[in-house]
N, C-alpha and C positions, 0 to 999 in steps of 0.2 A: 504494499500500500504506500506508494511514493507520495511525497509532499505535493499537495495541490491537486491530487487526483479527485475528480468528481465521481462520487459513488452513485449519486442519483440526482436528477433535476426535478424541480417543482412540477407537479402535475403529471409526471410520468409514472405509469404502472410499474411497481417494483417487481423485478424478477428474482431478486435474492435478498436475504438479510445477511448482515455482517457482524461478526463477533471479533472486535479488535483484541489483540493480545498485547502487542507493544506499540501499536499505532494509536493515534487519537483522531477522531473525526469531529469536525464542527458542523452543527446544524445551523444553517443560515436562513434568516427571513430575507426574501428578495423582493425589491420594489420594481415597478414597471420601468423605471429609469435605469435599472441595472444595479442601483445601490443596494448594499446588503449589510446585515449586522448579525452577529452570532446570537442565537437564542438558547443554545445548550451545547455541551461537549459530551462525547461518548468515548470511553476508553475501555480498559479491561474489566470494568464492572458491568458493562451493559451490551446492548445490541443496537445496531443501526437498522432502522426499518420497522419501527413499532406500528406504523400505520397499516402494515400488511396484515397483522393478526388482530388489529382493532377494528377491522371491517372496512377500511378506506381504500386499500390497495395502492393509493398514491397520497401525496402530501403536498402542502404549499411551500415547504422548505426545500433547501438544497443541502446535500451532504458532501462535504469536502474534507480531504485528509489534511489535518492541521499539523500533525507531527508524524513523520514517516515511520513505518514499522511493518508489522505483520498482523494477520488476523485470519479468521476462518470465514468462508462463504458457504451459505446453505441455500439451496433452491427454495423459492417461495412456497411451492406446493408442499414440500416436505415440512416446512415450518408450520404451515396451516394445518396439515394433517396431525401433527403432534399437539398443537394447541387445541384442536377440536376434540382430542381425547379427554379433555377436562381433568387431567392429572396434575402432578406436581409442576410440570413445565408451565401450564396455564397460570397457576397461582404465582409462580416466581416471576413470570413475564408481566403479570398485572401489577405486582408489587414494584417491579422495576419501572413500569410505565408511570406509576404514581410518583416515584422519586424523580423521574425525568420531568414530569409536569411541575413539580415543586421547583426544580432548577429553572425551568422556563419562566415561570411566574415570578420567581425571585429576581431573575435577570431583568425582567421588565421593570420591576419596582426599583431595582438598583440603578438602572440606566436613567430613570426619571428623577430620583431623589438624592443620589450620591455623587460625589466629585469624581472626576476622571482618575485622580490618584487612587481613590478607594476602589473604583472599578478595575483598575489595572492590577491592584493587589489581589482582588478576588479572582480575576482571570488567571493570574500567575499561580495562585494556590490550587485552583481547580485543575489546571494543567499539570502542575507538579504532582498532585495526587494520583495521576494516571501514568506517571513515568517511574522507571526504576531508580533513576538517579536524581541529581539536583540541577541538571542542565537542560535548558529548553532551546531548541534551534528554531529561531523565528525572527524574521526581519521586522523592523518597526512598521513598515508599510503593511505587512500582513496583519500585525496586531491591530493597527488602525482600522483595517477593513473588518476585522472580527468585532471590534468594539463599536464600529460605525462612527468613528471620530476622525479628525484630521491627524495626519502623521506628526505634525508639529506638537500636538498635544501629547502624543505618546512619547515623543523625544523628551519633552520637558518632564513628564512624569517619570520616565526611566532614569533621567539624570538626577532627579530628586532622590529616588530610591538608591541609586549608586552612591551619591554623596553621603547618604545616611548610613551606608555600609550594609544595606540589605541585599543588594545584588551587584553582580559585575556584568557589564554588557560590552562585548567585543565582536564586531562584525557578524551580527546575527545570532550570536551565542549568548544566552542569558544564563548566568550561574547564580542560583539563590544561595547567599552566604549566611543569612540569618532568618530562618523560617519563622521562628517564634515572633520576631519583631515584625515580620511581614503580616502575620495573623493579627497582631495587635493593631497594625496600621490599617488593616482592611475594615470594611463596614461589617455589620452583623449578618449580611446576606450570605457570606461564605459559610458561617457557622450554621445558619438555618438549613442550608442545602446539605451540609455534611451530616448533620444530625438525622435528617430524613433518610439519607442513604444508609446510614448505620442502622437505623431503626427498622427499615423495610427489607433490607437484604441480609442474607446470612453472612456471618463474619468472613467466610472464605472468599466472598465476592464483593464485600462492602468496600467502598472507597477508602 
C-alpha cells in the first residue's frame, strides 16, 4: 500500500475491504471543487470499507494511503457473507464502526472549535498510535491537505512544536520526541477518541 494510493473514490461501489497492518489510510471528505479534508484515519485497529457491510456498498468519502505499508485485501462478497452470518465478526465490525463514527464526529467538532496547533497535535497522536515507531513520513503539504488548511499554517504549527522540543521535523520526516507533552498540548478530542477505541474493541486490536 504505497503512499498516496487511492483505495476507493467517493460514490464508487466497493469491490474489496482492506485491513491495514503497517499502512495507514485516510478517509477524506471531498468537495465539488476538489478540496478535501480528513474525517478519520484507519490503521491496524480497523478496516477500510465499512459502508460495504453497513448496507451502502459505496460512500461519499475517498480512501487514500497516508502512511505507506502493508495490509490484507478481502473480496467484498466474502466480507458480506461473513457479516451476514451474524456471528462474532458482525459484532466486532459494528463495535469498530461505532468507534470510527466517534472519531469522525470528534474530528468535526475539533476542526470547528480548536486551534490548528491543537488539531495538529491530535492528528500526530492518532497517526502515531497506528505506527510501530515514533517517526511519521509526511510532507507539510500532505498534512495541510489532510487537515484542510493552508500549508503555511502547518509550517508554523510544526515549528512551534519543534521549538518546544516535542518533535523534530526534517525533510518530510517527523520524529515525536516527547509524546506525553504532545498529549498535554492536544485538545480533549484525542482522549475522547482513544477512550472509545479502548472501550469498544478488544485489547489485542485496540489503538
